[in-house]
Each structure stands twice: as C-alpha cells, then as structure tokens.
N, C-alpha and C positions, 0 to 999 in steps of 0.2 A: 447420373451426376452424383461428385464425392457427398457424403453425410459428413458432417463438422459436429464433433461433440468438446462443448465448453465444461471443464472439470477443475476442480481445485477450490471454488468458491463456497463458502459452507452458508452465506447467506447476504442479501442486500441491505441487511443492518447496518453495516458497515458501509458507508457512503461511498469509502475508496475502492470498496468490491464491486458496488454500482456501478462506478465508473471504469473499471475495468472487463466488465462484461458488457457497457455498451460501447468501450473502444474496442475490444474483440470482435463483436459483431462487426461494427465498421470496417475492421481491419480482413476479416473475413470475406465478407461481401467485396472488396475490393479486389481479393486476390483469386475469388472463385466466382463471382457474378452475383448478382442481386437475389437471383433464384436459388442459391445454393440452400439445402435445408441444413438447419442449426438448429441443435440441442442444448438447452442449459439444464445441466443437473444438480439438481438444487437440493440442498437439506430443508431449506426453510419455505415450502413450494407455496403456503396459501398468501403471506406476503410477499414474495417475489413475483405472485404470477402476473401483478399488473404490469410490473415492469418490462417482464418477457412480451405479454400481449402488445405492450405498447412497441416495443420495438420488432413486434413481427415476427418472433420465434417462438418454437417450442419449448416446453418446459418440462421437464421429468421430474417426479417426485422418489428421493433416495434418502428423504428424513427415516431416523430413527429413534424408537422410543427409547428415551436415557434411566434405564432403570436403577434401582440402588447397585444391585448385582453386577451391571455393566459397568457401573462408576467404579467400581472397589476392583472388578479386573483391571481395568484402566489403568485404577491408580498403582495396584501391584505391578504391572507391567512398568510402569512407569519407575517407581522406586527400586526394583529388584533390575533394573535398566536391560531387561528383556529386548534382545535385538529382533522385534517383530512388528508389524503392524494387524492387529487383530479384528476378525468381523468385517473383514473387506473384499473376501472372495467372489461372496454372488456379485455385489457392485460392481468388480473389475469385468467382471464375466459379463453383465449385462450391458454396460457401455460399451465393451469390446463387439460384443457383438452386434449393437445398431450402430456403428459408427465407421468413418473408415479415417476420419483423421482426428487425433485427438490435439486439441489445442487447451495445453495444462497450463493453468493462470491462477493468479493470486497473490503477486508482489512478492511476501517476506517468505512464502514456502519452503524456499530452497536456503535459509539459513539456520544458524543454531542460535539460542540466546547467549548473550556475553558471562553469564555465570556460568553457563554447563560448558562453555569453552575453557575455563579456567580449571577445570578439573583434569585428572592424567585420563580419566575413562568416564564415559556416559553414554547413553542412551542417544542413537543418532540414526535409527531407523525411520524414512520418509514414507508416509502411505503413498504421496504419488512418484516416487520414484519405485518402490513394489508397482504400482499398478501399468508405470510407465515401461518395465522390464517384460510385465504380461502381456502388453499392449504388442510390442515389440515381437516377442516370441509367436503371436498371433500374426505377425506378417501388416501390422496397422502402422500409420505413419505418427510419430509423434513430434510434437512440437511443443516446447516450452516458451511461453511469449509473456512480454511485459515482467520480467522477472529480475530480483535481487538475487544473486547466488553468491552464498559463501557472509563469511567466512566460517570454515567448520573445525578450527581448533590445529590442534596438534597432534592428537590423536590417530593413529597409523591407521586403525581400521575405518574410522569414520572417513579420512580423507579418500582410502580406495574403495571405500562403499559408492561414494556420490562421482568420483571421478572414470570410476567404470563404466558408469550411468550415463553419465553426460558425454563419454565418448562413442555411444550407443546410437542417441537420440538424432533425428532427424536436423533438429536447430532449434538453438537456442537464443531468442532475441532477449537479450539485455536490456533494463530500462536504463543504464548510466554504464559509464565508461569504466569506473572502478569494479563493476563485476565482469565485464570483460577483461578487464588486466588482472582480475584474482583469477579467472579461469585461464587465462596465458600462463600462469604461475604454474598452474599444474599439470599446463602441457596440454590444454585443449583450446584448439584456434579456429581448425577446417570448417567446425559448423557452428559459428560464433558470429553473431553481428550485433548491433547497438541500433534500437529504435526508440524514440522518446515515449514515455511510460503511457500506455493506452488513454488514462485520463486527459491527456491532451488532446485528443481526439476530439474530447465533448467538451468544444468552445462555445461561450459564448461572447457577443461582441457587445452585448448592452452591459455598460455599469454606468455607478453614481457618478454625477459629477463631482469635481475637486472639493467644491465647496461644502457637498453633503458627507463627505468622508471625513467622519466623527471619530471615530473609535481607535482602540486599539483591539484588533483582534486576538482574542486568547483562545487558544485549543490544548488543551491539557491532559493527559493520558495516563491512567493507572497503568496500562499495558507497558508503556516507555521504561517505567521504574521498574515492573518487576522483569522484562526483558533484561534490565542493568543489575538488578539485586536480587532479583528472586522472589519479593515480597513489598509490599506498600505499607510504611508506618507511620502512625499519625505524628511523628518527628518531622517525615517527610513533607508533610501535607501544611504543618506549620510553616516549615521553611519556606514553601513556595507563596504562602499569605504575605508572609513577611517581603518577600523578594517582590510580590506586586504592589503593596503598599510603598516600596521604595520607589520602585518603576511609576507609580500615580503621582509620588512628591517629587519627582525627577522632571516628567513630560507635561503634567496638567491635564494627561485625557485619558476620558472614562475610558471601562474596557468592555467589549461585546462578547462574554462566552461563547462559543460555539463548538457544542459536541458534534463530530462527526462519525461517530457510531453510537449506536442507541440499541442497545440489545435487551429485551425486556426480559428474556428466558437467561440471561448472561450477565448480572448486575456487576460483576467484577470486571469485565470488559466494555462497559457502558460509558460513554466520556459523559454523559449528562448527568450520572450519577456522581461520579470524580469531581467535575466540575462543580457541581451543587454543594459538595465538603469543603471545597475551597473558598469558595463566593460567601458561603454562610458564615466562614470565620472571618471576613473583611471586615474594616471598621465598617459601620453604617453610611460614613460619609463618603466612603467610594460606593456602598451597595447601592446608594439611592442616586446614583448618578451613571450608573452601569446598568446593562443591558443583557438580561439570560439568553439568547436564542432560541427557538425551537425549532430547527429545519426538519423536514420529514422525507430528504432523497438529498443526492448529490445533487440534483440542480437546484432544489430551493436553498440549499446551503450557499449557493452563490449569489444569492439575491441579501444576503446577510452579512459576506465577507466583502461586497461591493460597499459597504457603509463604512469599513476601514482604511483608516490611512497607511496601515499596515497591520500585517497578523503572525502572529508568535505561534507557531503550528509543531507540536509533537508528533500528531501524524501526518506522514508525508504528503498521503493524498489531501489532506486539507489543504496544506502549503501548495501543492499543484492546483487545486480549485480555486485557490486565490489568485494564482497568477493568470489564469484563464479570464478573468476580470479585471485584469489590470492592477490587484494590491500586490504591492512588493510583500512576500513571505520572507520570515526567518524561520528556517528549519532548527527545531531545536532536537537534536540529533540523540539516538539510543544506539545507532548504527552506521557502518561507513556509507550505508547507501545515502544520506542525507548529505554527507558531503559531496557525494557525485551528482545529486539531483541540484545543488546548489552551484555546483562548477557549470554544470550544462545550463542553467537557466541565468546566472550571473558573470560567466566566464571565471571564478573562481570560490571560494571558499569561504570567503570573510563572512558571508551572511548565513553562516553556519556555526551554532553554538552547542557544543556537548551537552548533554543534559547533566552530566556531571560535574559541569564548571559553571551552571548557570549563578550558583551564588556569586561567583566572582565577576562575572563581566555581561552576562545579558541585560542590566538596566544601561548599561553605556553603550551596548550595542543598539536596541533599541533606540536609543536617545539618536545614533550617528544615523540610523536608517531613516528615522524620521526626518533629519536633514537632507536625505539625497534621494526623497523618493520619485524625483521627477527624473533625475538621471537612472533610476534603478527601473521606473517604468519604460525607459526609451529600451533598455536591454531586454524587456520583458517583451517589449513589441518584436523585437531581433529574432527573441526564441521562439515566440508563436509562426515569424516566419519561418525559422530554420524546421520546425517541426513540419509543416506543411512541406517543405522541398523535401526532407530527408523521408517520409513517406510517399512520395511521388515519385523519388528516384527508386527506392527498393520496389515497390510494386510495378514500375516498368520492368527493372530488369527479370524481375519474376516471371510476369508475362513473357517475356523475349526467351527466357532460358528453361522456364517451366520447374526451376528449384527453389527449395528453401532458401538458400544462400548463395552468394558467390563470392 
C-alpha cells in the first residue's frame, strides 16, 4: 500500500493550515482508501499531535531549535539574496525515504510577496521546490495540492526556476482558476487541474439562526500588510482604526474580532496580537459593544463566524471558514488568490476589496454586502454543492484511470 506524506505546513496554529491538513487527509483517503498510511510532517509536534490523533494519522516531528546563529544565517541568506534553501537536506532525505507519494500543501507557499516582485532581482528559491526536485530524482510521486501558484514577477531566473519545476511534477491541483490561468500563461497545462480549497471539505451544516447573527466579523492580519509593503507601521494601524469607526457609524453593527492564526512563538504572525492592537485603539463606545473572540482551532472558529451577519477577512481561510457556516465573507485581498476565491464562491470579483484600496471603498462594500446577505447565502449554498460535485467527479475519474489528472 502506498505511503502518503503531507508536507509543507509549519504548524496548525494557523487555522487555515489546520483546514488544509484536515481536507488533505479526507482527499487522500478518498483517492487511496481509508486504510492508506498517512504521515503529517510537523514543525510544531506537541501542539499538532492532538489534531493528528483526532484524524487517525501518524505525525512526525521535524521541528528544529531556532538558535541565534541559525537566525543570523537565514537573515544573511535573505539579505544577500543567496539562491539556496539551507538546512533542509536531512529533512528531505527522511521524508523521501519514508513515503511514496508526496502531497505538498500549504496554500501560499508557491507565491512571492508583492514587495519583492517589484524589484529587478530578488531571492526566489523555495524549499518545497527543492524538496520536490529531490523526491522526483528518487522516483517518488509529487503532487502539489490546494495551492495558489504565482505570480513570480518578471525576473527571468525566478520564472525559469518555477516553470521548470512545475513541468516535472506529477500534478498541480490549484484552488482557484486564477492560478490555473497563470500556469497556462507559463506554458504549463498538461498536469494542472482546479479543485476547491481543501478547507471546503471541512464543512459544518450547523450555523446560527439569522436572528442571532449580530456582528460584523473582522479578521485583520499584520501578515497581509507585510506581504504588500514589507512592514507594518503605526500609521497603518491608525488608518484601520479610523476605517472601522467609519464602518460602525455607517452600519450601526458591532464587531466580532476573530483571529485565524494564533502563534505563541511568532507574535509578528499572530492575528490576535494585531487585532488587539487595533481593538485597543478603537473608541470606547465601539469596544464596549464588540466582542474579541478566542477560537482555539479551525473548527472552533466556526462557532464565532456563525454569529456574524457577514465577515471581513484578510486571511483567505477565515473567509472560506465563514462560507462553510453560511456567513457571507468579504475578501480583503493582498494577493490575486482572493479574487479567484471570490469568483469561485460568488461568481464574480465584486466581493473582493484590495487591501491597498480599503480606505476608499471598504465601508461602502460592507454596507452593500449587508443589504444582499440573502442573495449571497443562496450563492454560497450553490458553491457548497459545486464543491461536492467537483470532488466526486475528480475522484471517480482518478479511480477509473489511475492518474493524478485527466
């Protein structure tokens, strides 16, 4: 029986990553049978073990001690734009030795930040690309699943690096059409397909009655600002505070602040830390009627999202999570993937607001979405049905042909 490795996720403290692992396990079992051996390779073993045990899969510890010297070396590699992925060789060898099928997952791991792409030259080497190349040399099967792919900018070496790799892997299953179209523009078509994000497989039919949907869900992230600008400033925080005050005055609805990444070891990537920074600067009259949620998992976040009339989401998986409980989500976009996901859910890009344009039109978009929640919920119901149908079709075709893609 084939052994499946799930690799690419650093830890389930990111609830989107938890959703990807849950969905990937579901998908792998549908492809290879309920009894297929699955190992999730984790850098956050102790915290992730509970979820792995719940899913009935093995978990392997690939965590490493983050020493001062290691941090200095990695920083130097980044600053000097050295095209290498250091300190991964032993990890690669272990996973390749222990598995037959490599399912490389992680959502954003095959993209480059906007601030880098603006430069003429930049560091582009990707540890998953390096791993995939090693696995292919060893004769193992490599599948990229649930991914957003690109863009990689105009730097010729970066484009060649990714294009050459993508042509060699067994399959690339993108989570939105935007990525499929981008790959097509690079001349990559034969091994590419589109299936909805793995998070859509973690559905929950239970949700609050409409009379209980009080709040505007608010998921803001420092990560999204850094992806756009390379940093987060106090001025950016104050602009968000001003934006939320205008939103409250325009809609009269209180907020529910919902973190979707809670990372005790890396505060700069912790939604709760950033949301608290924004929340604490809001006027007292807004704070006292709003709620600061404390979800402990992707599944637990559904409980809070189901209490919201709509949700404004910087983290794309927070938006998908909202949709799974019938809460219309407005995508606050820092990359093109949000446009593709909005189009998949609603049939258009109308409910996707670029983060860089939020000051201009987010308040108006939120008011408009509140007026159309019933229509949007009907589209969400259609979307959820399409998810089921697309997966069923793909899996049946795989069973008929024994191939990743058709």
